[in-house]
C-alpha positions as CSV (number, residue, x, y, z in Angstrom):
1,M,-22.6,-7.0,-16.4
2,T,-22.2,-4.3,-13.7
3,K,-23.1,-0.8,-14.1
4,T,-20.3,1.6,-13.7
5,I,-20.6,4.0,-11.2
6,D,-20.9,7.5,-12.6
7,Y,-18.3,9.6,-10.2
8,T,-18.3,12.4,-12.0
9,K,-22.4,12.8,-10.9
10,A,-21.7,11.8,-7.5
11,F,-18.7,14.8,-7.0
12,Q,-21.0,17.2,-8.5
13,D,-23.7,16.3,-6.3
14,M,-21.6,16.5,-3.3
15,F,-19.7,19.7,-4.0
16,S,-23.4,21.1,-5.2
17,G,-24.3,21.3,-1.5
18,K,-26.4,18.3,-1.6
19,F,-24.3,16.1,0.4
20,A,-22.2,18.8,2.3
21,D,-22.3,21.9,3.8
22,M,-19.5,23.8,1.5
23,N,-18.7,26.4,4.5
24,A,-17.7,22.9,6.1
25,V,-15.7,21.8,3.2
26,N,-14.0,25.1,2.9
27,D,-12.9,25.3,6.4
28,L,-11.8,22.0,6.1
29,V,-9.5,22.6,3.2
30,Q,-8.5,25.9,4.8
31,D,-7.3,24.0,7.7
32,A,-5.4,21.3,5.9
33,A,-3.8,24.2,4.2
34,E,-2.5,25.9,7.3
35,F,-1.6,22.9,8.7
36,G,0.5,21.9,5.6
37,A,2.1,25.3,5.9
38,K,3.0,25.2,9.6
39,F,4.4,21.6,9.0
40,N,6.7,22.9,5.8
41,K,8.0,25.6,8.0
42,I,9.2,23.1,10.3
43,A,11.0,21.1,8.2
44,L,12.4,23.7,6.1
45,D,13.8,25.5,9.4
46,A,15.3,22.3,10.3
47,A,16.5,22.2,6.5
48,E,18.1,25.2,7.0
49,K,19.9,24.7,10.1
50,N,21.3,21.2,8.9
51,V,22.7,23.0,6.1
52,E,24.3,25.9,8.4
53,L,25.6,22.9,10.7
54,S,27.4,21.0,7.5
55,N,28.7,24.2,6.0
56,A,30.4,24.8,10.0
57,W,31.6,21.2,9.8
58,L,33.3,21.5,6.4
59,K,34.7,24.6,7.0
60,D,36.6,23.2,9.9
61,T,37.4,19.8,8.0
62,I,39.0,21.9,5.7
63,G,40.6,24.2,8.0
64,K,42.2,21.0,9.7
65,Y,43.5,19.9,6.4
66,G,45.6,22.8,5.8
67,A,48.1,21.0,7.5
68,F,48.7,18.9,4.4
69,T,50.1,21.5,2.6
70,K,53.3,22.1,4.6
71,V,56.4,20.2,3.6
72,Q,57.5,18.4,6.3
73,A,61.3,17.4,7.0
74,E,60.7,13.8,7.4
75,P,58.4,11.2,5.6
76,A,57.3,10.2,9.2
77,D,56.2,13.6,9.7
78,Y,53.5,13.3,7.2
79,A,52.3,10.3,9.4
80,K,52.0,12.4,12.4
81,V,50.4,15.1,10.6
82,A,47.9,12.5,9.3
83,A,47.3,11.0,12.8
84,D,47.0,14.5,14.2
85,V,44.1,15.8,11.6
86,A,42.5,12.3,12.1
87,A,42.5,12.9,15.9
88,A,41.0,16.0,15.5
89,Q,38.2,14.9,13.3
90,A,37.5,11.8,15.4
91,Q,37.1,14.5,18.6
92,A,35.1,16.7,16.7
93,A,32.6,14.4,15.4
94,P,30.5,13.7,18.3
95,E,30.0,17.7,19.0
96,H,28.8,18.2,15.3
97,I,26.6,15.3,15.2
98,A,25.0,16.5,18.6
99,K,24.4,19.6,16.7
100,F,22.3,17.8,14.1
101,A,20.4,15.7,16.9
102,E,19.5,19.0,18.7
103,V,17.9,20.0,15.5
104,A,16.0,16.7,15.0
105,K,14.9,17.0,18.4
106,S,13.7,20.3,18.0
107,A,12.0,19.9,14.8
108,Q,10.6,16.6,16.1
109,M,9.0,18.5,19.0
110,A,7.7,21.3,17.1
111,T,5.9,18.4,14.7
112,V,4.6,16.9,17.7
113,E,3.0,20.4,19.1
114,L,1.9,21.0,15.8
115,V,0.1,17.6,15.3
116,M,-1.4,17.8,18.9
117,A,-2.8,21.4,18.4
118,A,-4.5,20.1,15.3
119,G,-5.8,17.3,17.2
120,K,-7.5,19.1,19.8
121,E,-8.6,21.8,17.1
122,F,-10.0,18.7,14.9
123,Q,-11.8,17.4,18.2
124,A,-13.4,20.9,18.8
125,D,-14.7,21.3,15.6
126,A,-16.2,17.5,15.4
127,V,-17.8,18.5,18.9
128,K,-19.2,21.5,17.4
129,A,-20.2,19.5,14.4
130,A,-22.1,16.9,16.3
131,K,-24.1,19.5,18.5
132,T,-25.2,21.0,15.1
133,V,-26.5,17.7,13.9
134,V,-28.0,16.8,17.2
135,K,-29.7,20.2,17.0
136,A,-30.8,19.8,13.6
137,A,-32.5,16.5,14.5
């Protein structure tokens, strides 16, 4: 039969310093936490802006539907009110959607910048680690 690997022992050895520099591990965890915090801030800022845009669009829509609260003299006038409201909504929709697109574009650019900065930092750390290994050898 095959022998089961003792992962507990392997992890204890790894984190006791036998296989890794604990300062490097701590730095890695700290860098990952900072990256996650920055990424989450981008996502939360975009979500907050989207909520504001949604509220503004809803408020605009409700304002336009106020036309339905007025009594009309002729039944055909109700159709005209409905057509006017629908036309106003159709005209406003592209503007509202463009605002959502700007938020998405801004979040995308911020994310790309964050990832690029993290990549440069990772590259610098890798070069530094390689130099340390070469000096030690």
